[in-house]
NUVO-388576 format. One line per field, with one value per residue: residue in three letters; chain; y, z, x of N, C-alpha, C in turn. Coordinates in steps of 0.05 Angstrom, whole numbers, always signed. Layout:
// NUVO-388576
type [ala:...]
mol [A:...]
n.north [Y:...]
n.up [Z:...]
n.east [X:...]
ca.north [Y:...]
ca.up [Z:...]
ca.east [X:...]
c.north [Y:...]
c.up [Z:...]
c.east [X:...]
***
This chain:
// NUVO-388576
type [met:ser:val:phe:ala:asp:ile:phe:pro:lys:ala:ser:gly:val:gly:ser:trp:pro:gly:thr:ala:ala:arg:pro:ser:ala:glu:val:val:val:gly:glu:leu:ala:ala:ala:leu:ala:his:leu:val:glu:leu:pro:ala:arg:gly:val:gly:ala:asp:leu:leu:gly:arg:ala:gly:ala:leu:leu:val:asp:val:ala:ile:asp:thr:val:pro:arg:gly:tyr:arg:ile:ala:ala:arg:pro:gly:ala:val:thr:arg:arg:ala:val:ser:leu:leu:asp:glu:asp:met:asp:ala:leu:glu:glu:ala:trp:glu:thr:ala:gly:leu:arg:gly:gly:gly:arg:val:val:lys:val:gln:ala:pro:gly:pro:ile:thr:leu:val:ala:gly:leu:glu:leu:ser:asn:gly:his:arg:ala:ile:thr:asp:pro:gly:ala:val:arg:asp:leu:thr:ala:ser:leu:ala:glu:gly:val:gly:ile:his:arg:ala:ala:leu:ser:arg:arg:leu:gly:thr:pro:val:val:val:gln:phe:asp:glu:pro:ser:leu:pro:ala:ala:leu:gly:gly:arg:leu:ser:gly:val:thr:ala:leu:ser:pro:val:ala:ala:leu:asp:glu:ser:val:ala:ala:thr:leu:leu:asp:thr:cys:ala:glu:thr:val:gly:ala:glu:val:met:val:his:ser:cys:ala:ala:glu:leu:pro:trp:asp:leu:leu:ala:arg:ser:ala:ile:ser:ala:val:ser:val:asp:val:val:met:leu:arg:ala:ala:asp:leu:asp:gly:ile:ala:ala:phe:ile:glu:ser:gly:arg:thr:val:met:leu:gly:val:val:ser:ala:thr:ala:pro:ala:gln:arg:pro:ala:ala:glu:glu:val:ala:ala:ala:val:val:ala:val:thr:asp:arg:leu:gly:phe:ala:arg:ser:ala:leu:arg:glu:arg:ile:gly:val:thr:pro:ala:cys:gly:leu:ala:ala:ala:thr:pro:gln:trp:ala:arg:thr:ala:ile:glu:leu:ser:arg:lys:ala:ala:glu:ala:phe:ala:glu:asp:pro:asp:ala:ile:gln]
mol [A:A:A:A:A:A:A:A:A:A:A:A:A:A:A:A:A:A:A:A:A:A:A:A:A:A:A:A:A:A:A:A:A:A:A:A:A:A:A:A:A:A:A:A:A:A:A:A:A:A:A:A:A:A:A:A:A:A:A:A:A:A:A:A:A:A:A:A:A:A:A:A:A:A:A:A:A:A:A:A:A:A:A:A:A:A:A:A:A:A:A:A:A:A:A:A:A:A:A:A:A:A:A:A:A:A:A:A:A:A:A:A:A:A:A:A:A:A:A:A:A:A:A:A:A:A:A:A:A:A:A:A:A:A:A:A:A:A:A:A:A:A:A:A:A:A:A:A:A:A:A:A:A:A:A:A:A:A:A:A:A:A:A:A:A:A:A:A:A:A:A:A:A:A:A:A:A:A:A:A:A:A:A:A:A:A:A:A:A:A:A:A:A:A:A:A:A:A:A:A:A:A:A:A:A:A:A:A:A:A:A:A:A:A:A:A:A:A:A:A:A:A:A:A:A:A:A:A:A:A:A:A:A:A:A:A:A:A:A:A:A:A:A:A:A:A:A:A:A:A:A:A:A:A:A:A:A:A:A:A:A:A:A:A:A:A:A:A:A:A:A:A:A:A:A:A:A:A:A:A:A:A:A:A:A:A:A:A:A:A:A:A:A:A:A:A:A:A:A:A:A:A:A:A:A:A:A:A:A:A:A:A:A:A:A:A:A:A:A:A:A:A:A:A:A:A:A:A:A:A:A:A:A:A:A:A:A:A:A:A:A:A]
n.north [-334:-325:-338:-353:-377:-422:-455:-516:-558:-497:-473:-442:-411:-353:-325:-309:-344:-389:-386:-383:-407:-414:-456:-508:-488:-474:-525:-551:-520:-526:-582:-589:-555:-555:-577:-542:-477:-459:-418:-364:-363:-320:-298:-268:-271:-266:-214:-145:-122:-168:-169:-147:-92:-86:-121:-93:-62:-92:-93:-43:+3:+44:+69:+74:+46:+56:+41:+67:+88:+78:+45:+40:+84:+126:+129:+167:+140:+72:+29:-10:-34:-38:-71:-117:-133:-145:-188:-226:-236:-258:-304:-331:-339:-372:-417:-433:-444:-487:-526:-531:-552:-601:-627:-637:-601:-561:-527:-550:-522:-509:-461:-407:-364:-298:-251:-183:-118:-80:-21:+19:+4:+6:+62:+80:+59:+72:+123:+192:+235:+275:+252:+245:+205:+172:+173:+222:+256:+270:+267:+233:+188:+174:+165:+124:+83:+74:+57:+11:-22:-30:-55:-102:-126:-138:-173:-215:-233:-251:-293:-327:-341:-369:-413:-434:-429:-403:-343:-310:-252:-228:-174:-147:-116:-94:-44:-17:-9:+26:+69:+89:+102:+144:+133:+129:+145:+208:+243:+275:+294:+340:+337:+306:+248:+253:+221:+173:+183:+143:+138:+150:+109:+65:+76:+70:+15:-7:+12:-19:-71:-70:-64:-105:-150:-197:-236:-209:-213:-186:-184:-180:-175:-144:-113:-89:-85:-50:-67:-50:-16:-55:-87:-55:-52:-74:-123:-194:-230:-236:-243:-262:-262:-304:-294:-240:-223:-192:-186:-147:-154:-198:-188:-157:-195:-232:-201:-192:-244:-256:-225:-256:-268:-290:-312:-321:-356:-348:-396:-432:-436:-393:-407:-465:-500:-526:-577:-614:-598:-636:-646:-645:-614:-565:-557:-553:-505:-471:-476:-456:-402:-394:-413:-372:-335:-336:-368:-429:-484:-513:-476:-446:-473:-462:-413:-405:-406:-433:-416:-413:-371:-303:-292:-336:-337:-336:-386:-455:-493:-543:-537:-499:-529:-566:-531:-512:-560:-576:-535:-546:-597:-584:-549:-583:-618:-582:-565:-613:-638:-600:-603:-648:-636:-631]
n.up [+2711:+2779:+2835:+2881:+2861:+2840:+2882:+2912:+2959:+2971:+3029:+3091:+3149:+3187:+3210:+3265:+3326:+3381:+3445:+3463:+3442:+3388:+3356:+3363:+3345:+3291:+3272:+3274:+3238:+3190:+3185:+3179:+3136:+3095:+3045:+3026:+3040:+3078:+3134:+3164:+3232:+3279:+3344:+3388:+3443:+3466:+3476:+3476:+3414:+3388:+3371:+3323:+3306:+3333:+3307:+3262:+3278:+3267:+3213:+3187:+3149:+3165:+3203:+3270:+3327:+3389:+3454:+3480:+3528:+3499:+3459:+3405:+3384:+3336:+3338:+3352:+3345:+3340:+3393:+3453:+3442:+3385:+3377:+3404:+3373:+3325:+3342:+3357:+3308:+3279:+3308:+3297:+3242:+3241:+3266:+3229:+3185:+3204:+3213:+3161:+3135:+3163:+3146:+3095:+3052:+3026:+2966:+2940:+2917:+2943:+2966:+3012:+3063:+3089:+3139:+3152:+3182:+3146:+3103:+3115:+3164:+3194:+3193:+3218:+3268:+3291:+3331:+3323:+3345:+3371:+3392:+3361:+3312:+3261:+3212:+3206:+3184:+3122:+3100:+3135:+3127:+3073:+3079:+3117:+3091:+3046:+3073:+3100:+3055:+3030:+3071:+3081:+3032:+3033:+3077:+3058:+3014:+3040:+3071:+3031:+3006:+3048:+3055:+3004:+2969:+2939:+2966:+2989:+3006:+3060:+3077:+3134:+3148:+3189:+3204:+3160:+3140:+3182:+3177:+3127:+3135:+3170:+3225:+3262:+3326:+3353:+3388:+3425:+3433:+3405:+3364:+3315:+3271:+3204:+3150:+3110:+3043:+2989:+2942:+2960:+2997:+2961:+2931:+2971:+2983:+2933:+2926:+2963:+2944:+2895:+2907:+2941:+2913:+2903:+2900:+2931:+2986:+3018:+3083:+3126:+3185:+3194:+3188:+3130:+3085:+3033:+2975:+2921:+2919:+2931:+2887:+2847:+2859:+2861:+2886:+2896:+2923:+2974:+3042:+3087:+3144:+3149:+3184:+3186:+3139:+3099:+3062:+3023:+3015:+2983:+2928:+2919:+2930:+2889:+2843:+2851:+2848:+2796:+2768:+2765:+2811:+2879:+2937:+3005:+3054:+3120:+3158:+3200:+3268:+3313:+3365:+3407:+3394:+3429:+3409:+3366:+3298:+3238:+3181:+3136:+3151:+3155:+3102:+3081:+3103:+3074:+3021:+3032:+3031:+2980:+2944:+2941:+2908:+2854:+2817:+2784:+2824:+2807:+2778:+2815:+2839:+2835:+2858:+2910:+2978:+3044:+3112:+3184:+3227:+3248:+3307:+3327:+3362:+3412:+3422:+3446:+3440:+3421:+3396:+3357:+3323:+3306:+3280:+3234:+3210:+3198:+3163:+3120:+3104:+3089:+3047:+3011:+2999:+2974:+2930:+2902:+2890:+2889:+2878:+2904:+2956:+3009]
n.east [+1568:+1546:+1589:+1562:+1517:+1539:+1554:+1543:+1513:+1477:+1488:+1501:+1530:+1511:+1552:+1565:+1579:+1571:+1605:+1676:+1720:+1762:+1783:+1754:+1705:+1715:+1727:+1677:+1646:+1675:+1671:+1615:+1601:+1637:+1627:+1591:+1584:+1630:+1650:+1687:+1688:+1655:+1663:+1630:+1624:+1673:+1681:+1704:+1727:+1713:+1660:+1610:+1621:+1670:+1704:+1716:+1758:+1803:+1804:+1800:+1838:+1890:+1858:+1839:+1805:+1770:+1742:+1680:+1630:+1582:+1595:+1637:+1690:+1722:+1792:+1852:+1900:+1925:+1908:+1899:+1849:+1846:+1892:+1875:+1831:+1857:+1889:+1850:+1824:+1867:+1874:+1826:+1832:+1877:+1855:+1815:+1847:+1877:+1836:+1819:+1864:+1869:+1823:+1837:+1828:+1855:+1869:+1827:+1786:+1739:+1693:+1699:+1672:+1679:+1661:+1642:+1629:+1581:+1587:+1548:+1527:+1574:+1588:+1543:+1547:+1598:+1628:+1646:+1700:+1673:+1630:+1584:+1550:+1587:+1562:+1540:+1576:+1596:+1649:+1675:+1645:+1658:+1714:+1716:+1689:+1722:+1768:+1749:+1734:+1783:+1812:+1781:+1787:+1843:+1844:+1810:+1840:+1887:+1868:+1849:+1898:+1921:+1887:+1885:+1842:+1781:+1753:+1696:+1657:+1617:+1579:+1553:+1493:+1456:+1438:+1421:+1365:+1346:+1381:+1369:+1316:+1317:+1318:+1358:+1384:+1404:+1458:+1432:+1363:+1359:+1395:+1384:+1394:+1400:+1363:+1396:+1412:+1387:+1417:+1468:+1477:+1476:+1522:+1561:+1557:+1569:+1621:+1649:+1637:+1662:+1715:+1735:+1753:+1726:+1665:+1606:+1563:+1505:+1483:+1426:+1389:+1346:+1281:+1244:+1279:+1314:+1298:+1297:+1342:+1382:+1377:+1396:+1448:+1518:+1523:+1523:+1490:+1439:+1426:+1376:+1332:+1276:+1233:+1229:+1209:+1159:+1097:+1108:+1162:+1168:+1161:+1207:+1247:+1236:+1247:+1302:+1323:+1307:+1342:+1386:+1413:+1427:+1390:+1395:+1362:+1345:+1323:+1325:+1317:+1352:+1361:+1352:+1293:+1234:+1227:+1268:+1269:+1256:+1299:+1268:+1225:+1249:+1264:+1213:+1197:+1229:+1207:+1158:+1166:+1190:+1151:+1116:+1137:+1128:+1155:+1171:+1190:+1235:+1263:+1288:+1329:+1383:+1386:+1371:+1390:+1405:+1406:+1419:+1378:+1392:+1433:+1459:+1501:+1480:+1462:+1467:+1529:+1517:+1466:+1480:+1513:+1475:+1439:+1467:+1475:+1422:+1409:+1444:+1425:+1373:+1383:+1408:+1366:+1331:+1361:+1369:+1319:+1269:+1215:+1198:+1191:+1147]
ca.north [-341:-319:-359:-362:-395:-447:-471:-537:-543:-470:-471:-430:-398:-324:-316:-310:-372:-388:-394:-366:-423:-412:-481:-526:-476:-477:-553:-557:-506:-539:-608:-589:-538:-555:-583:-520:-451:-455:-390:-356:-358:-296:-306:-243:-274:-259:-186:-122:-130:-193:-166:-138:-68:-90:-134:-72:-52:-108:-92:-16:+11:+71:+79:+59:+49:+52:+37:+88:+76:+70:+26:+45:+110:+129:+138:+180:+121:+45:+23:-37:-45:-46:-94:-141:-141:-159:-214:-245:-243:-276:-330:-343:-348:-395:-440:-442:-456:-514:-544:-535:-570:-627:-639:-642:-585:-541:-530:-566:-505:-503:-432:-400:-338:-282:-230:-157:-99:-65:+7:+35:-4:+15:+91:+85:+50:+84:+151:+211:+245:+293:+236:+241:+182:+179:+176:+250:+270:+258:+261:+209:+165:+166:+154:+98:+63:+67:+42:-16:-37:-38:-74:-128:-138:-149:-196:-236:-244:-265:-319:-343:-352:-389:-437:-443:-433:-378:-332:-289:-233:-220:-149:-147:-89:-92:-16:-5:+3:+48:+92:+100:+112:+166:+123:+128:+165:+226:+246:+286:+298:+365:+331:+281:+238:+254:+197:+170:+181:+117:+138:+149:+81:+48:+81:+58:-14:-13:+16:-43:-94:-68:-62:-127:-170:-223:-231:-199:-217:-169:-198:-163:-188:-123:-112:-67:-82:-35:-87:-35:-8:-78:-97:-37:-52:-94:-147:-219:-246:-224:-262:-250:-279:-306:-283:-211:-217:-185:-190:-128:-163:-220:-177:-150:-220:-243:-185:-197:-270:-255:-212:-275:-269:-311:-304:-341:-354:-358:-410:-449:-419:-388:-420:-491:-501:-548:-603:-610:-603:-653:-631:-643:-591:-540:-554:-544:-477:-457:-475:-439:-376:-393:-418:-346:-317:-337:-384:-458:-491:-522:-452:-433:-492:-449:-385:-404:-419:-436:-410:-407:-343:-287:-296:-362:-334:-340:-414:-473:-504:-566:-528:-486:-550:-576:-511:-512:-587:-575:-517:-560:-618:-572:-538:-606:-627:-562:-565:-638:-642:-583:-611:-670:-626:-628]
ca.up [+2733:+2806:+2852:+2900:+2847:+2833:+2906:+2915:+2962:+2982:+3057:+3106:+3174:+3184:+3218:+3294:+3336:+3410:+3459:+3460:+3432:+3359:+3342:+3361:+3329:+3263:+3265:+3269:+3214:+3167:+3183:+3169:+3114:+3074:+3018:+3019:+3042:+3105:+3139:+3186:+3254:+3296:+3372:+3402:+3472:+3475:+3485:+3461:+3391:+3375:+3362:+3296:+3302:+3343:+3287:+3243:+3287:+3255:+3184:+3176:+3141:+3175:+3221:+3295:+3343:+3418:+3466:+3495:+3541:+3481:+3438:+3394:+3373:+3321:+3355:+3338:+3339:+3349:+3422:+3462:+3428:+3358:+3379:+3412:+3350:+3306:+3354:+3356:+3280:+3272:+3321:+3281:+3216:+3247:+3272:+3204:+3168:+3216:+3208:+3132:+3129:+3175:+3129:+3069:+3033:+3012:+2937:+2929:+2903:+2959:+2972:+3040:+3067:+3112:+3145:+3162:+3182:+3121:+3106:+3128:+3193:+3206:+3199:+3236:+3295:+3302:+3338:+3318:+3370:+3385:+3403:+3341:+3295:+3237:+3189:+3204:+3171:+3095:+3096:+3151:+3113:+3050:+3088:+3131:+3071:+3031:+3091:+3103:+3031:+3026:+3092:+3077:+3009:+3042:+3094:+3041:+2998:+3058:+3078:+3006:+3003:+3070:+3050:+2977:+2960:+2935:+2990:+2983:+3029:+3069:+3092:+3152:+3147:+3205:+3208:+3134:+3139:+3200:+3167:+3104:+3145:+3189:+3251:+3280:+3346:+3355:+3415:+3440:+3417:+3389:+3343:+3301:+3249:+3179:+3135:+3089:+3016:+2977:+2923:+2975:+3007:+2939:+2925:+2992:+2979:+2908:+2931:+2977:+2926:+2872:+2918:+2956:+2896:+2903:+2900:+2957:+2996:+3040:+3103:+3145:+3199:+3200:+3170:+3111:+3068:+3008:+2953:+2897:+2922:+2929:+2859:+2830:+2869:+2849:+2903:+2883:+2939:+2998:+3063:+3104:+3162:+3138:+3202:+3182:+3112:+3096:+3034:+3005:+3009:+2963:+2901:+2918:+2928:+2863:+2823:+2856:+2837:+2767:+2757:+2763:+2836:+2899:+2963:+3027:+3072:+3147:+3166:+3223:+3292:+3324:+3391:+3405:+3400:+3448:+3395:+3342:+3273:+3218:+3158:+3117:+3160:+3148:+3073:+3076:+3110:+3051:+2999:+3040:+3021:+2951:+2929:+2939:+2891:+2827:+2799:+2788:+2843:+2793:+2768:+2837:+2851:+2836:+2867:+2938:+2997:+3070:+3135:+3208:+3231:+3264:+3336:+3335:+3384:+3438:+3424:+3457:+3419:+3409:+3377:+3334:+3304:+3294:+3262:+3208:+3197:+3186:+3140:+3098:+3094:+3075:+3022:+2994:+2989:+2955:+2906:+2888:+2879:+2904:+2874:+2921:+2983:+3016]
ca.east [+1549:+1556:+1600:+1542:+1499:+1554:+1559:+1523:+1488:+1481:+1482:+1522:+1523:+1511:+1578:+1569:+1580:+1572:+1630:+1700:+1742:+1762:+1790:+1731:+1684:+1723:+1725:+1649:+1637:+1687:+1660:+1587:+1595:+1658:+1616:+1573:+1598:+1641:+1655:+1704:+1669:+1657:+1656:+1626:+1625:+1699:+1680:+1714:+1743:+1703:+1633:+1608:+1637:+1697:+1721:+1726:+1784:+1824:+1801:+1803:+1865:+1897:+1838:+1838:+1781:+1772:+1715:+1667:+1607:+1560:+1605:+1664:+1695:+1747:+1814:+1874:+1922:+1919:+1913:+1893:+1825:+1854:+1910:+1860:+1815:+1875:+1897:+1827:+1820:+1889:+1868:+1804:+1843:+1894:+1838:+1803:+1868:+1884:+1814:+1818:+1886:+1863:+1803:+1849:+1813:+1872:+1871:+1804:+1767:+1716:+1691:+1697:+1661:+1686:+1641:+1651:+1607:+1578:+1595:+1528:+1526:+1598:+1587:+1521:+1554:+1622:+1626:+1668:+1712:+1654:+1607:+1564:+1554:+1604:+1545:+1532:+1598:+1601:+1677:+1681:+1632:+1675:+1739:+1712:+1681:+1746:+1785:+1737:+1736:+1811:+1819:+1768:+1800:+1868:+1837:+1800:+1862:+1905:+1856:+1849:+1925:+1926:+1871:+1888:+1814:+1767:+1739:+1676:+1653:+1591:+1577:+1530:+1481:+1432:+1430:+1414:+1338:+1343:+1396:+1353:+1290:+1321:+1310:+1381:+1383:+1427:+1469:+1409:+1339:+1363:+1414:+1375:+1410:+1384:+1362:+1417:+1401:+1391:+1439:+1493:+1479:+1483:+1550:+1578:+1557:+1583:+1650:+1659:+1634:+1681:+1742:+1745:+1765:+1711:+1636:+1597:+1535:+1496:+1465:+1412:+1367:+1327:+1258:+1242:+1302:+1310:+1303:+1304:+1370:+1399:+1376:+1413:+1476:+1537:+1525:+1515:+1471:+1428:+1418:+1355:+1316:+1249:+1213:+1228:+1198:+1131:+1088:+1121:+1189:+1168:+1166:+1235:+1263:+1232:+1262:+1330:+1329:+1304:+1366:+1407:+1428:+1421:+1380:+1399:+1339:+1350:+1298:+1329:+1317:+1379:+1362:+1340:+1264:+1228:+1231:+1285:+1254:+1270:+1309:+1245:+1209:+1264:+1261:+1185:+1196:+1241:+1189:+1135:+1173:+1195:+1127:+1102:+1153:+1118:+1172:+1172:+1211:+1259:+1277:+1301:+1348:+1410:+1383:+1362:+1407:+1393:+1423:+1404:+1371:+1411:+1433:+1469:+1520:+1466:+1454:+1487:+1545:+1503:+1446:+1493:+1521:+1450:+1427:+1480:+1470:+1395:+1411:+1457:+1408:+1350:+1393:+1413:+1340:+1320:+1377:+1368:+1292:+1251:+1187:+1191:+1187:+1119]
c.north [-334:-343:-370:-381:-422:-465:-491:-554:-516:-469:-458:-421:-368:-313:-319:-339:-370:-395:-375:-381:-425:-440:-501:-515:-479:-506:-561:-545:-519:-567:-609:-575:-538:-561:-562:-494:-448:-426:-386:-349:-332:-304:-281:-246:-268:-229:-166:-132:-155:-191:-153:-113:-71:-103:-114:-61:-67:-106:-64:-10:+40:+85:+62:+64:+45:+49:+63:+75:+65:+51:+32:+72:+110:+141:+150:+161:+93:+42:-6:-50:-55:-71:-120:-151:-156:-186:-234:-254:-263:-304:-345:-354:-372:-420:-451:-456:-484:-534:-551:-555:-599:-642:-645:-626:-565:-547:-544:-549:-499:-474:-428:-371:-324:-260:-205:-139:-84:-36:+24:+29:+6:+45:+98:+78:+63:+114:+166:+220:+263:+278:+231:+216:+190:+184:+205:+267:+258:+251:+236:+184:+156:+153:+127:+76:+55:+50:+13:-33:-47:-59:-101:-142:-151:-174:-220:-249:-260:-292:-338:-356:-374:-415:-449:-448:-405:-369:-309:-274:-228:-195:-150:-119:-88:-64:-3:+6:+27:+73:+105:+113:+135:+159:+120:+151:+183:+227:+257:+288:+322:+361:+305:+274:+238:+227:+196:+168:+154:+116:+137:+121:+62:+51:+68:+27:-22:-8:-8:-67:-93:-68:-88:-150:-196:-215:-225:-205:-196:-185:-177:-178:-168:-125:-89:-63:-67:-51:-73:-27:-32:-89:-80:-39:-74:-119:-171:-235:-229:-247:-249:-271:-280:-294:-253:-204:-211:-188:-172:-137:-184:-210:-169:-174:-231:-228:-190:-223:-270:-241:-231:-278:-288:-298:-327:-336:-365:-370:-426:-430:-417:-401:-445:-490:-525:-575:-598:-616:-622:-636:-626:-619:-565:-535:-544:-515:-460:-454:-458:-410:-375:-398:-392:-326:-317:-352:-413:-465:-499:-498:-439:-450:-479:-421:-383:-419:-419:-431:-412:-378:-329:-295:-322:-361:-339:-369:-430:-484:-528:-558:-514:-507:-561:-557:-511:-539:-587:-557:-531:-581:-606:-561:-561:-616:-608:-563:-590:-642:-626:-591:-633:-661:-621:-605]
c.up [+2760:+2820:+2870:+2886:+2841:+2857:+2909:+2939:+2974:+3011:+3071:+3133:+3169:+3191:+3248:+3303:+3367:+3421:+3453:+3448:+3402:+3346:+3341:+3344:+3299:+3254:+3258:+3243:+3189:+3163:+3171:+3143:+3092:+3047:+3009:+3020:+3071:+3109:+3163:+3209:+3268:+3324:+3389:+3433:+3483:+3483:+3466:+3438:+3376:+3365:+3334:+3290:+3312:+3323:+3266:+3252:+3275:+3225:+3172:+3171:+3150:+3191:+3246:+3309:+3372:+3429:+3480:+3508:+3522:+3459:+3430:+3382:+3357:+3339:+3339:+3330:+3350:+3379:+3428:+3448:+3400:+3359:+3386:+3388:+3330:+3316:+3352:+3327:+3271:+3284:+3306:+3255:+3220:+3251:+3247:+3187:+3178:+3210:+3178:+3124:+3139:+3158:+3101:+3046:+3018:+2982:+2924:+2916:+2919:+2967:+3002:+3042:+3091:+3115:+3156:+3164:+3156:+3125:+3120:+3157:+3207:+3213:+3217:+3265:+3307:+3308:+3329:+3345:+3385:+3395:+3383:+3324:+3270:+3213:+3185:+3190:+3144:+3090:+3111:+3138:+3090:+3059:+3101:+3110:+3054:+3048:+3095:+3079:+3026:+3046:+3088:+3052:+3016:+3059:+3077:+3025:+3015:+3065:+3054:+3002:+3024:+3065:+3023:+2964:+2955:+2961:+2980:+3009:+3035:+3086:+3108:+3154:+3163:+3208:+3182:+3133:+3157:+3190:+3144:+3114:+3165:+3218:+3270:+3300:+3346:+3384:+3434:+3421:+3399:+3366:+3329:+3278:+3224:+3165:+3113:+3062:+3003:+2957:+2937:+2986:+2985:+2931:+2945:+2988:+2954:+2911:+2944:+2958:+2904:+2882:+2929:+2939:+2895:+2903:+2929:+2962:+3017:+3057:+3121:+3158:+3207:+3180:+3151:+3095:+3042:+2983:+2927:+2896:+2918:+2901:+2841:+2837:+2855:+2865:+2888:+2898:+2963:+3017:+3082:+3123:+3152:+3157:+3199:+3156:+3114:+3067:+3015:+2998:+2987:+2935:+2898:+2915:+2900:+2842:+2826:+2844:+2807:+2753:+2756:+2789:+2856:+2924:+2982:+3047:+3100:+3159:+3191:+3248:+3303:+3352:+3390:+3412:+3420:+3435:+3370:+3317:+3255:+3195:+3137:+3125:+3153:+3118:+3066:+3083:+3087:+3028:+3006:+3032:+2991:+2934:+2925:+2920:+2862:+2807:+2804:+2807:+2829:+2783:+2790:+2849:+2854:+2848:+2897:+2955:+3024:+3092:+3161:+3209:+3247:+3293:+3345:+3357:+3411:+3441:+3440:+3435:+3405:+3389:+3353:+3314:+3290:+3274:+3235:+3194:+3184:+3162:+3116:+3087:+3079:+3048:+3002:+2982:+2969:+2929:+2889:+2875:+2895:+2901:+2892:+2950:+2988:+3036]
c.east [+1562:+1568:+1579:+1523:+1512:+1557:+1537:+1530:+1494:+1471:+1506:+1512:+1524:+1538:+1583:+1565:+1582:+1600:+1653:+1723:+1741:+1766:+1767:+1708:+1690:+1720:+1696:+1640:+1649:+1675:+1632:+1584:+1617:+1648:+1597:+1589:+1606:+1648:+1674:+1685:+1676:+1647:+1653:+1627:+1653:+1701:+1692:+1732:+1733:+1675:+1634:+1625:+1666:+1715:+1731:+1752:+1807:+1824:+1806:+1832:+1869:+1875:+1838:+1812:+1787:+1744:+1707:+1643:+1585:+1570:+1634:+1666:+1721:+1768:+1836:+1896:+1914:+1926:+1906:+1870:+1832:+1872:+1895:+1843:+1833:+1883:+1875:+1822:+1842:+1884:+1846:+1814:+1861:+1877:+1825:+1824:+1875:+1862:+1813:+1840:+1880:+1842:+1813:+1836:+1830:+1874:+1848:+1783:+1742:+1715:+1687:+1687:+1673:+1665:+1654:+1627:+1605:+1583:+1574:+1526:+1551:+1596:+1563:+1529:+1579:+1617:+1651:+1678:+1693:+1630:+1585:+1570:+1570:+1586:+1536:+1553:+1604:+1630:+1685:+1669:+1649:+1701:+1737:+1705:+1706:+1765:+1775:+1740:+1764:+1819:+1807:+1780:+1827:+1863:+1828:+1823:+1881:+1893:+1855:+1876:+1930:+1911:+1874:+1861:+1801:+1753:+1721:+1671:+1624:+1593:+1551:+1519:+1455:+1421:+1420:+1386:+1335:+1358:+1380:+1327:+1293:+1314:+1334:+1379:+1408:+1437:+1448:+1385:+1341:+1384:+1407:+1394:+1393:+1385:+1384:+1403:+1407:+1414:+1466:+1498:+1488:+1512:+1569:+1580:+1573:+1613:+1662:+1659:+1656:+1710:+1753:+1758:+1752:+1681:+1627:+1568:+1530:+1477:+1452:+1390:+1345:+1304:+1261:+1268:+1296:+1316:+1310:+1333:+1388:+1399:+1393:+1442:+1492:+1539:+1513:+1494:+1462:+1420:+1399:+1343:+1287:+1228:+1210:+1215:+1168:+1123:+1102:+1150:+1190:+1173:+1195:+1253:+1261:+1248:+1292:+1339:+1327:+1327:+1390:+1424:+1415:+1409:+1383:+1377:+1346:+1325:+1301:+1332:+1345:+1383:+1345:+1310:+1259:+1232:+1247:+1269:+1270:+1279:+1287:+1227:+1223:+1261:+1233:+1182:+1209:+1221:+1164:+1140:+1175:+1170:+1110:+1115:+1144:+1135:+1166:+1195:+1237:+1276:+1293:+1324:+1376:+1409:+1376:+1382:+1393:+1414:+1406:+1397:+1393:+1410:+1444:+1489:+1507:+1457:+1474:+1504:+1532:+1482:+1458:+1502:+1496:+1438:+1440:+1477:+1442:+1395:+1422:+1438:+1384:+1359:+1398:+1386:+1328:+1335:+1374:+1340:+1272:+1222:+1178:+1185:+1158:+1115]
***
């Protein structure tokens, strides 16, 4: 059975977190999610090297990155950007280890999650030296994917040793639908980016899933997820925002769940609403989706998880804590007695 299916209750954060202070952020995440799926926080407000693609600078093996006006570019050798990304990641790991030790969780078997840019989003976002997206060069795509998979595997294993606990991996793929649909912009209108073939995308995801040494989740906050591709892949779970789901997604989710895997539903708003919802309202939002999948609620108790929606980095620290608390309580309610949720 998947590790994701074994976690009770299945609740987690997406990864990003508001603010710039690693230690208090880790303390909140461990305090609220240690009994579910705590995660290594990402603090993009710290700037270069701390955002989704910048963190790759600390993970890629034998590949360096630098900044350019449009984002990040592959560099000939490590420089200040790569060093900063490594330093920030080390700071985050130190903070999580300290919070984990303080909570007395070392060796307790609780699962922790780390996040990284997925291979498609990485090659869609990084520039080559000529300014074109890395996704336009098949050789660069292969090399970057291999480097990412190896680096994330090393990172995951190092954190697992430090915490004395299993660590799973989440690959963030916000660019996956655009890459498959040929919607990525080129350097100019005369240099369009061709659509990525689904078989190539599947190979990239499977390469990462098979290399990291742990179970893998794919997270995307984009619409039009390729559920057939995900169902054929080696990943164990998918995390999505419910506001992005359309009727066509429900069949894909149902088939993915029927294959014995897990879906995490982002149902809690990433920014504070005018009135704080009750945990019961969040649980009701979960069943509003699951009741449309064609399964008895009881059959989904081990297959559905709850998270906040994307964008928690833009929230206040107070709402971020509330969002993961509500996610955990809703997941507990669904896992314990989904039929009682109104």
